[in-house]
C-alpha positions in Angstrom: -42.9 -24.2 17.6 -40.9 -27.4 17.8 -39.0 -28.3 14.7 -39.7 -31.7 13.4 -38.8 -33.5 10.2 -42.5 -33.3 9.3 -42.5 -29.5 9.8 -39.4 -29.1 7.6 -40.6 -31.4 4.8 -44.1 -29.8 4.7 -43.1 -26.2 5.2 -44.7 -23.9 2.7 -42.5 -22.1 0.2 -41.8 -18.7 1.7 -41.5 -15.6 -0.3 -37.9 -15.1 -1.3 -36.9 -11.7 -2.4 -34.9 -11.1 -5.6 -35.7 -14.6 -7.0 -35.4 -14.7 -10.8 -38.0 -17.5 -10.9 -40.1 -19.9 -8.9 -37.5 -22.6 -9.5 -34.8 -20.4 -7.9 -37.0 -19.8 -4.9 -37.7 -23.5 -4.6 -34.0 -24.4 -4.7 -33.2 -21.9 -2.0 -36.0 -23.3 0.2 -34.8 -26.9 -0.5 -31.3 -26.0 0.5 -32.5 -24.4 3.7 -34.7 -27.5 4.5 -31.8 -29.9 3.9 -29.5 -27.9 6.1 -32.2 -27.8 8.9 -32.8 -31.5 8.5 -29.1 -32.3 8.8 -28.8 -30.2 11.9 -31.7 -32.0 13.5 -30.2 -35.4 12.7 -26.8 -34.3 14.0 -28.5 -33.3 17.3 -30.2 -36.6 17.5 -26.9 -38.5 17.1 -25.2 -36.2 19.6 -27.9 -36.9 22.2 -27.8 -40.7 21.5 -31.4 -40.8 20.3 -30.4 -42.5 17.1 -27.3 -44.4 16.2 -25.4 -45.6 13.2 -25.9 -49.1 11.7 -22.1 -49.5 11.4 -21.2 -53.0 12.6 -17.9 -53.8 10.9 -14.8 -51.8 9.8 -12.2 -53.6 7.7 -8.9 -51.8 7.3 -6.8 -51.3 5.2 -8.5 -51.5 1.8 -6.9 -54.5 0.1 -7.9 -57.6 -1.7 -8.1 -59.7 1.4 -10.5 -57.3 3.2 -12.5 -56.8 0.0 -13.0 -60.6 -0.1 -14.0 -60.7 3.6 -16.6 -57.9 3.1 -18.0 -59.5 0.0 -18.3 -62.9 1.8 -20.1 -61.3 4.7 -22.6 -59.6 2.4 -23.1 -62.8 0.3 -23.7 -64.9 3.4 -27.0 -63.1 4.0 -26.3 -62.9 7.7 -24.6 -59.5 7.9 -26.6 -56.9 9.8 -25.7 -53.2 9.5 -23.0 -51.5 7.5 -19.6 -52.8 6.6 -17.0 -50.1 6.0 -13.6 -50.5 4.2 -11.2 -47.8 5.2 -7.6 -46.6 4.8 -5.7 -47.3 1.7 
């Protein structure tokens, strides 16, 4: 069976041995689903099937670059993500 996001999100709660409660079982299943979903997304990125929306990196983090990033966002013309990096 091919693993898809839909399969992961709609997967029925499996019987989990030694669970103290239904909530514990649900949390274990959720953690497993999140891990599977992250692996799928990582594969899609590695295979260039999806890409980041990163369009701008401003470095270092300082007052000038904070102003630049803020102006880009306020202009309403910015597309994608703006990242401030490195102190």
